[in-house]
N, C-alpha and C positions, 0 to 999 in steps of 0.2 A: 504493500500501499501506499502512498505516497506521503513522505515529512510535510506534515499539515505544517510547521513553522515555513517552507519553502513555498508553499502552493499559496500562503497569507503573503509573505513577501513580492511574491511576482504578483499578484494581487493591485499592488501598488502601480503596477506599468511598469512599460522596459530600461527606464530610466532608472527609477529606484533598484531596481533587480540588476542590474548592470553594474552598477554602482555599489553595489552590494555584494557582490559577488567578486568584482575588483577587489577588496579586503580582504577576501580568508578566498584564495587562488586555489587553496589545495580540495577544496568542495566538493561533489559531485554529487551533483543536485539530484534528487529523485521524485519523479513525480507519474509515478506506476499509478498506472487507473484514473490520474488526475482527472475531474470535470473541465478542461479549459477552450472547449467550446463555444464558438463563439466573441473569442477574447482578443483585444487589442494586443499583438502580439511582436510586433513591428521592432528591427533589431536587437530583437533579447537576443542573450548570450548563452546558447542552449548548451556548448562545447561540452562531451559527454555527460551530457546527462541521458537518464534512463526516463525513457518518456516509455517502457512498453505498456501497450492496452491505454494508454494515455486517450480520451474522447477531442480532439482537437477539429472536429467539424467545424465546415464557416468558419475558421480563427484568419485571421488575419500576423500571418506568419513572416511577410515582404522584409528580405532583410535579414531574417534573424538567421542566426551562426548555430549549425547543424550538424559541426563538423562531431565527427568521433561518439555522436548522440544513437543511444540502444530505443527502435524505431519497430520491436517487434510486438506488432498488432496493435498498434499506434492507429487511430480514423483520422484519415487527413482529408474526407470527404468534402468536396465543395471549397474546401482551403486557400488561401491564396498564398500560394507556394512557387517557389522557381525549381527544374530538373535540375539544376547546379548545385544549389542548396541538400538536396535528396542527395546526389553523387556522395556528400562529404560525407554522409551519416551511414550507419549501417539499417539501413532501408528494408530491407528483405522483411515479410513479413508486415510488412505496414499496410494498411488500407489504403487508396487513392484512387483515381481513377488512370492506371495506367499506363493504358494505351494515348495521354496526352503528351506522353515523357518516350522521346522514340529510343533514346539510352535505355536506359532502366529499361523500356519491354523489350529492348532485346536482351539484353543481363537476364532480366528476370527467365524470359524463356528456354534461355541458355544452358542456365543451373537447373533449372524443371527439369527440362529435360535426358539433365546429365543424369540427377537423382532418381528422376521415376526409373531411370533406366538401371541405374540400383537397386530399383526398391523388384519390378520385372526378375532382376537375377535371383535374388535373394528370397525373390515372397516364389518361385517358381522352385527354389533349395528348400525352402521350408517345404512345400507341399510336396516335393518326393519324399521328404525323408518322414511327412508325417503318413503315407502310403505308405513308407518300406516299414514303418513298424506296429501300423496296422495288418499286413502279410506278415512278418512275424511275430504277433501277439493271436494271431489268425485259430490257431491250437486253442480245442476246448480247452477248459479250466482243469477237466481230471488228468488231458493227454500233458500240461504243461506238468504237471505234477509227478506222476510216473516219469516222465522222460524228463524231467528236472532239466530242458534243454528249451532255444528259439530257434530256430531254424532261419537265419540269415537270410533275405530273400538276394536272387540271384545268382548269389553266389554258393547257397544252397554248405553254408559251413551250419554248423551248432553254435550257438554260444550259450551258457551259464546262464541260467534261467533266475535267478538272484540278482545278477552283478548285471544284467543288461533291466530288468526294472529300476535298475538305477542309473546306470550309462545314460541311457535312453529317455528318459524327460529331464535330465539334469545337459539332452546334448539339445534337446527341442527349446527349452527355454533359454537357452542361450542364444539359437539360430535367431528366435522369439524377440528377447531386447532387444542383439544387432539388427531384426529386420525395423524393429519399431521405432529404433534410432532414424532412419532411413523417410518411415514414413510421417514420423514427428516435423523433420525438417522439408516434407514436403508438403505438409502441410500450414508451410507458412508463406507460402506463394498465394495468397489471396488476391492477388492485383492481376492476377491471368481474369480473361475468361472461363465463363466457367466450364467451359467443353475440356481445358488445361489444368484444371485445378486437379481431377483425381487420377492416379493410375488406374483407370479400369480395365480390366482383363482384355487381354489383346489389340487394347486403346480400341475397344469397343463403347459408344455412350450408349447405352441401352441398358433397361430392364436387367435382363439377363446377366450382361455381365459386370453394371456393377454388385446385385449380389453375388455373385462368383468372387467379386473381389473381397465385397466385407466378410463375406464365408472364409474366405484362407485369411484375414490378417487380421481380423478379431474372434473367428467363434472355433477357427483349423484346430490350433494350442490346447483352448482346456477340452474340448472332445477328445483331443488325444488323450490327454492326461486323467480325463474319466476315465477312458478302458484302461490307460495303467492301475488306474486306483486300483478298479474292479480284479486286474485278473493279479496282481501283487496282494491281495486282500487278507492270502495265508501268509503270507511272510511276517516277522519281527516286525514293529514298527516300523518299516517300509510302506507295507499298505495303509496303515495312518495315517502316515507322515502325507503319501501323495494324494491319500483320499480331501484330508484337510487344505491342502496345498491347490488344489486343482480351482476350489473354490472359492478361496483368494487371487488365485491367477484371471479364472474368469469374472472372479467379481470385477476387480481391477481394470479385464480388458473391455467387459462392456459398459464402464466408465469410459473410456477411451475413446471407443466407437460415439458415446452421446456426447462425447466432446467437439470430435471432429464432423458426426453427419448431423449432427441435431439442431435443428434451430429449438433449442431449450430455452424460456420462457427466465429470465434474469431478476425473476421478483422470488423472497425466497419461498412463497411456496411454489414457485414451479420447481425453485431447488428439491426442497422437502418432497414434491410431490414424487418426481425426477429417485428418489434416494428409499421411501418409501418402496414404487414401484421396484425398484431392484430388490430389495432385502426379499418382500413377498414372491420373486422371480429366486431367486438362491435360496431361501427356504421352502418352496416347492420339488424344485429342484434335488435339494441336498434329502429330503423326505424318500422321492422314487429312486436313488440311488442309493440309500442306505436300502432300501428295500433290495434292490438287488442286489447290495453284498453279503447280506442276511443268507440266501438261499444257497444250499448246504449243496458240496461238491457231490458226485455221484460216481465213484468207480465202478468198471465193469468189474465179476466176477473176478476173485484169482490176481488180484492188481497186484505186478512183482513192486513188492518195494523194499528187501530186503536190505538192509546194512545202508539204509537214507539216512540224513539227518535233517531232522524237521526239529529240532529243540525250539522249542519258541514258536513254533507255526500254532497261528489260529485255523485248526479244523473242527469247529464248533460241527455237529450237526453231519460228518463227512460219514459218506455211506461207504461203506466197507466189505462186503461182506466175504470172508475169504480170504481175503487179501492176503500176503505173505510179509511179514512188516518182523520178519525175520531180524532179531538183531538191530535192529533200527533204535532212531537216538531220538525221544519224542522227551526228551527233557523239558520240565513247564510247559509244554505245549498244551491245547484247550484243546477238547473232543468231547464236550460238555454232549449230550447225548446223541454221539453217537453211535452210528451201527457198525459193532466190531465184530458181526456172531459169526463163530469158526475160525474168526482169524487167527494166523498164527505169527504171534509176540514173543516167539523162544526166543531166551537173552535178550530182548529188548529192554531199554533203557525210558522206564517209564517213572522217574525221580522228580517226585513235584509237579505229575500233570495234571491236568484238570479233567477228569472222568467224568463226572456228576451225571448219572443217569446214563449213561453208557450204558448199549450193550452187548456185555461182553459172554453171550451164551455161546458154549462148548468150545471158545475159546482157546487158546493154546498160551501157556503162559507160564512156562514149567520154565525156571531160570532165571524168570523178570524181575527185572528190580523197580518197585511202585512205593521203594522210601517215599515216604511225604503226601503219598498221591491224593486225590480227593476222589474218591469213588461213593459217594453218597449216592446214595438209591440207585445205584448202579447192577446191573442186573450176568452174574457171574453165575447164571444157574449152569452146571455142569463142566462148567471154567476149570481149565487144567492148570491149576497154579503151583505142581508140585516144585520143592525147592524154590520158590517167589521170594523175594525179598520184601517184605510187608511192613516192614519198618515203621510204625509212628503213621503208618499210611489209614484217612480215615473213609470206614465201612459202615455211615449212621442210612440204615433203614436199607441197604446190597442185601439184595438176593444172591444168596451163596448154594441155594438147592442143591444138591448131588454136586456140588463141587469138591475136586480132590487138591486140599490144600498139603500133603503128602510131605512132611518137612520142610515147609515153610516157615518161613523168619516171622513173628507175628511180634515182635520187644515193643512193644507203645502205641498198638494198632487198636483200633476204636472197634467194637461191634456193638455200638447200640442199635440196638431194635435190628438188627440183622437177621434174615433167616437161614440158620443153618441147618436145615433140614436136612439128614441124607447125606451132610459134607464130609470128607475124610480127614482129621481132624492129626492124625496119627503122627507121630513122630516130630509133630513143629516143637520147635523153639520158641521158652518162652512167652507160652499161651500160659496166661492165669485164670483164675477163676473168676477174679474180678469182673473181666471182656465176657468170657461165659456168662454172668449171670447180667450182661447188661442186655444180653441179644435178645431179640424178638421170640423164635421159634426155633427149639431141637427138638428133635422125634430119636427113635431107640435105633434108627438107621443113623444116625450119626456118630461118629467114632471118633476119639477122645485119645490121645496120649494118655502112657501107664503112669506117667507124674501127676494126675488129676483121677478122680472119681468120678463121674457125674449118676445121679439119680432119677431116675425119669420118674415124677409122682406124682403126674397126672398130664392136661394137657395145657402144653405149655409151662411147664411146672415142674420144678427139676432143684435139685441139689447140687452143689460142688465141692470138693475137697482137693486139697494139695498134699502131697506128698514130700 
């Protein structure tokens, strides 16, 4: 905003203003967004002044010194001013009837054409890279999970899925940022006739070309980032980061689009209405995107995932019937309400994993490390937990009907309200009566280690003694 002291002094007239400036030679006058329209500013010293977006409509500037002045966005419509005065200033971006000034018009057009070429070249690079990303991520989510790779288009070269989910969006943002530097520069040439102002696709001034240009300039990058967000949602940190980043980028580019293309009212209500509209649009989009992100991944029967590293991954609701997860690393993974029926999790590492509500019926968990895992309400009916490490595992309300827990380590395991009907607990390590007594159900078919004497005295009633 303009310096009020400078504006007040200028309003006293050019003679007073010039005298004041001569007494303070090092001052840099600030008239940004100042309302100087219809003022008599003949012979005023504006050397090095900042007049960006100042309103000088119909002002009398005859003989004024505009050397090295910044005029970007300043409005000189119908102002009294000469071409020689403007040539001494940084006039690119100023608003005036440029066709009255031959030298300026020629330079405007030359610089505009050069910038337009850069915009088209970088715009095509952005479009090509966006298509490249779409093709690379063309596999379904389950394929990316199973294969753990992204096939680079045209080169037929595989890339690591996790790496591409980081490098791809970063490269896209870099190209977009560089591209919009030129877009911003191009929008400064407001003095040219309307047909020259924007670099429409293929230089065609028609509705489709304008639509296509605006799509590439402002909406392509957010669209690709949303795809990255959706595809990388299973990855720890990365998915959420790109999810929220995509909305920040979308909001910023929508704002830039409005600024460059729409004649928004300059009133408080006009600006407020635009902001509210943008927030509603972003909120609706966010809700819809979140719904897509919550859709569980469904793998084909017996999916080969042995020895894979899924530590910290978001696999909530994963449908992996009979999947081979032998020796897989699922440390701190979120497998809430996943279906792992008959899955092979032999020797897998599920330390501190969240398996709440997970269906592990008939699953093979022999030698699995479940230390500190959450198995609340998990279905472990007839699961094989032979030699599994269940130290400090939470088994609240878990269904362990017919499960094989032979030689499992149950140190500190919480069996509160767990169903132990028919479970094999022989030779389990560190199983205590307080754990058994907290269970919901057990019956005569439940097998206990020799150091515990459990007597059934009725339906879901028993006594337990330790030796």
